C-alpha positions in Angstrom: 67.5 -155.2 28.0 66.9 -152.8 24.8 69.4 -153.2 21.8 71.0 -151.0 20.0 70.1 -148.8 16.9 73.3 -147.0 15.1 73.0 -144.7 12.4 74.2 -141.5 11.4 72.8 -138.5 9.0 76.0 -138.4 7.4 75.3 -141.7 5.8 72.8 -140.1 3.6 74.8 -137.7 2.1 76.8 -139.9 0.2 75.3 -140.2 -3.3 76.9 -142.2 -6.5 74.5 -140.1 -9.2 71.1 -140.3 -10.3 69.6 -143.8 -10.4 72.2 -145.6 -8.7 70.7 -148.5 -7.1 72.5 -147.7 -3.6 70.9 -144.8 -3.0 70.5 -142.7 0.4 66.8 -143.4 0.5 67.5 -146.6 1.4 68.3 -146.0 5.1 65.0 -143.5 5.1 62.8 -146.6 4.3 64.3 -148.7 6.6 64.2 -146.1 9.1 60.5 -145.2 8.9 59.4 -148.7 8.5 61.1 -149.7 12.4 59.6 -146.6 13.4 55.9 -147.3 12.2 56.2 -151.0 13.4 56.9 -149.7 16.7 60.5 -151.5 16.9 62.8 -148.5 17.4 60.9 -148.7 21.0 62.6 -151.8 21.7 66.3 -150.0 21.0 68.6 -147.2 22.2 69.6 -144.9 19.0 73.2 -144.1 18.7 75.2 -141.6 16.6 77.8 -143.5 14.6 81.3 -142.1 15.2 84.1 -141.9 12.7 86.2 -145.0 12.7 90.1 -144.0 13.6 93.0 -144.8 11.1 94.4 -147.4 13.6 90.7 -148.9 13.4 90.4 -149.3 9.7 94.1 -150.4 9.6 93.3 -153.7 11.3 91.2 -154.7 8.2 92.6 -152.5 5.6 96.5 -152.1 4.1 97.8 -148.5 5.6 98.6 -147.4 2.0 94.9 -148.6 0.8 93.6 -146.2 3.4 95.6 -143.4 2.8 94.9 -143.5 -0.9 91.1 -143.7 -0.5 91.2 -140.7 1.8 93.5 -138.7 -0.7 90.8 -139.9 -3.6 88.0 -137.9 -2.0 86.9 -135.2 -4.3 85.8 -131.0 -3.4 83.2 -131.9 -5.9 81.7 -134.0 -8.2 82.0 -137.6 -8.6 85.2 -140.0 -8.6 84.9 -143.3 -9.5 87.2 -145.9 -7.5 85.5 -149.0 -9.8 82.8 -149.0 -12.6 79.7 -148.7 -10.3 81.5 -147.6 -7.2 82.0 -143.7 -6.6 82.9 -141.1 -3.9 81.1 -137.6 -3.7 82.4 -135.0 -1.4 80.7 -136.6 1.4 81.6 -140.2 0.8 84.4 -140.2 3.0 82.9 -139.0 6.0 79.7 -141.7 5.4 82.4 -144.6 4.9 83.9 -143.6 8.5 80.6 -143.4 10.4 79.7 -146.9 8.7 82.8 -148.7 9.8 82.8 -146.4 13.1 79.2 -147.8 13.7 80.4 -151.6 13.6 83.2 -150.7 16.1 80.7 -148.4 18.7 78.2 -151.9 18.3 81.3 -153.9 19.0 82.2 -151.9 22.2 78.4 -151.9 23.5 77.7 -155.0 23.1 80.8 -157.0 24.4 80.8 -154.4 27.4 77.2 -155.9 28.1 75.5 -152.6 27.6 73.2 -153.9 25.1 72.8 -157.5 24.0 72.6 -156.8 20.0 73.1 -154.0 17.8 71.7 -153.3 14.2 74.1 -150.8 12.1 71.8 -148.8 9.7 74.6 -147.5 7.8 75.9 -147.0 4.4 77.9 -147.3 2.5 78.0 -151.2 2.7 81.0 -153.1 3.0 81.7 -156.8 2.3 82.9 -156.6 -1.0 85.9 -154.2 0.0 88.9 -156.1 0.2 92.1 -155.4 2.3 93.3 -153.5 -0.4 90.4 -152.4 -2.8 87.2 -150.7 -3.1 84.7 -152.3 -5.0 80.7 -153.2 -5.4 79.3 -150.1 -3.8 82.2 -150.7 -0.7 84.8 -148.7 0.5 85.4 -149.9 4.1 84.6 -153.4 5.0 82.4 -152.3 8.3 81.7 -155.7 9.5 85.6 -156.6 9.3 86.7 -153.3 11.4 84.0 -154.4 13.7 85.3 -157.9 14.0 89.4 -157.5 14.2 88.3 -154.7 17.0 86.5 -157.2 18.9 89.6 -159.6 18.8 92.3 -157.3 18.6 91.1 -155.0 21.2 88.3 -156.8 23.3 89.9 -160.0 23.2 87.4 -161.9 21.9 88.4 -165.3 21.0 86.3 -166.6 18.7 84.0 -164.7 16.0 81.5 -166.1 13.2 80.9 -163.9 10.5 77.2 -164.5 8.6 76.5 -163.3 4.8 73.5 -163.7 3.6 73.7 -161.2 0.9 72.4 -162.2 -2.3 76.1 -161.3 -3.6 79.2 -163.1 -1.9 81.2 -161.3 0.8 84.5 -161.7 -1.4 85.8 -158.7 0.4 85.4 -160.0 4.3 86.9 -163.5 2.8 89.9 -161.8 1.5 90.4 -160.2 4.9 89.4 -162.9 6.9 90.8 -166.4 5.0 93.0 -168.4 7.2 92.4 -166.4 10.2 91.4 -169.3 12.6 89.7 -167.1 15.1 86.9 -166.2 12.6 84.4 -168.4 11.1 82.5 -167.0 7.8 79.4 -168.5 6.7 78.3 -167.2 2.9 74.7 -167.7 1.3 75.0 -166.4 -2.1 73.6 -166.6 -5.5 75.8 -168.8 -7.9 76.9 -166.7 -11.4 76.1 -163.2 -9.6 78.9 -160.2 -9.2 81.4 -160.5 -7.6 81.6 -164.0 -9.4 83.6 -165.8 -7.0 82.9 -167.9 -3.6 82.7 -171.5 -5.0 85.6 -172.6 -4.1 86.5 -171.3 -0.2 90.0 -169.7 0.2 90.5 -171.3 3.4 89.3 -173.9 5.9 87.3 -171.3 8.2 85.2 -170.5 5.4 81.8 -172.3 4.8 80.5 -171.0 1.3 77.3 -172.0 -0.2 76.5 -170.9 -3.8 72.8 -171.5 -4.5 71.5 -171.8 -8.1 69.3 -169.3 -9.4 65.4 -169.1 -8.3 66.5 -171.6 -5.4 63.8 -170.3 -3.2 63.4 -170.6 0.9 63.3 -174.2 1.0 66.9 -174.6 -0.5 68.3 -171.5 1.6 66.9 -173.0 4.9 68.5 -176.6 3.9 71.3 -174.9 3.1 71.6 -173.0 6.5 70.3 -176.1 8.1 72.8 -178.6 6.8 76.0 -176.4 6.4 75.8 -173.3 8.7 74.6 -174.5 11.8 76.8 -177.5 12.3 79.8 -175.4 11.7 78.8 -172.7 13.9 78.0 -175.3 16.5 81.3 -176.8 16.3 83.0 -173.5 16.3 81.0 -172.0 19.1 81.3 -168.3 18.8 81.7 -165.8 21.3 80.3 -163.3 19.1 78.7 -163.2 15.8 78.6 -160.5 13.1 76.1 -160.3 10.3 76.6 -158.9 7.0 72.9 -158.3 6.6 72.1 -158.0 2.7 68.3 -157.9 2.1 68.8 -158.1 -1.9 68.2 -162.2 -2.2 64.5 -161.4 -1.6 61.9 -162.2 -4.7 61.2 -158.6 -5.4 64.7 -157.0 -5.5 66.1 -157.3 -9.3 69.6 -157.6 -8.2 69.3 -161.0 -7.6 67.1 -164.1 -8.1 67.3 -166.4 -4.9 63.6 -165.7 -4.4 63.6 -165.1 -1.0 60.7 -163.5 1.5 60.5 -161.8 4.8 59.9 -165.1 6.8 63.1 -166.3 5.5 65.2 -163.6 7.0 63.4 -164.2 10.5 63.8 -167.4 10.5 67.7 -167.6 10.0 67.9 -164.7 12.3 66.1 -167.2 14.9 68.8 -169.9 13.9 71.9 -167.5 14.5 70.3 -166.3 17.9 69.8 -170.0 19.0 73.7 -170.2 18.7 74.4 -167.0 20.2 72.4 -167.6 23.1 74.4 -171.0 23.7 77.4 -170.1 22.9 78.1 -166.6 23.2 75.3 -164.9 25.9 73.0 -163.9 22.9 75.6 -161.4 21.7 74.9 -160.6 17.9 75.9 -157.8 15.9 74.3 -156.7 12.3 75.5 -154.3 9.6 73.3 -153.5 6.4 74.7 -154.6 3.3 72.7 -154.8 0.1 68.8 -154.3 -0.7 67.8 -152.0 -3.3 64.1 -151.9 -3.7 62.9 -149.7 -1.1 59.4 -151.5 0.2 61.2 -155.0 0.4 64.2 -153.9 1.7 62.1 -152.2 4.6 60.0 -155.3 5.2 63.2 -157.6 5.5 64.9 -155.7 7.7 62.2 -155.0 10.2 61.5 -159.1 9.8 65.3 -159.3 10.7 65.3 -156.7 13.3 62.0 -157.6 15.4 63.9 -161.2 16.0 67.4 -159.8 16.7 65.7 -157.3 19.6 63.4 -160.1 20.9 60.4 -158.2 19.9 58.8 -161.6 18.4 
């Protein structure tokens, strides 16, 4: 059965100024590389819908959503934090990105596809319940997870975050929610400068020192994530798929390579096949140098869709 590839041209219209690392070209680089490698032949394309206010309010405070919508500029750039800006197309792009996670949830839970990759931006894992930050406006994965829990009645969901930066927004939204197990690996000392102390018993946070490399990453997954996931037995797995821990990406310095992203995806697929009918939904987060981003995303997707 083919997997879902969810994206939208609106996601490329969001821009935050010249030289900003979270640029529209990120999506084109991934799409072109997946096309060249023949991976899109294994995927069904979908246009991401706009998330609704009701869907957003499952993960975000209603006041925050309304204030962010009101802040959307008609021209120029509007800052929401020192490195996060809205242009006139940002709100639509953010609604598409969150809507992609909802659509992926509907497709995977219904059995229409076994897995889905949401190639969307802006990213989401730094967006807290009531705050935009770190290039993020709506927490796309969180909106999808709450849709799975509250609309589809899924009882146990795992959220995996291997971005080089800790997903503080996801932790803020899900801390103490016993229906969600969040597993995060990140580089210590980087933005958002937290995560070392888990905020709830449903959080498995592993901060790694700078230049840890592949062996330390794989050891952390094996020793910390996999036992917790196996015990939790998730019915559905979501991945905050950030590729900025790659050794060629200067946003971090963990020193991972494409093979690490393929390997961790294989481990997660085994857990999904054991407990959750093989169901995985992956949403793009970080990754800012185009070539390693595209190669890493392709390594991840190749395993996710069973093309290996």
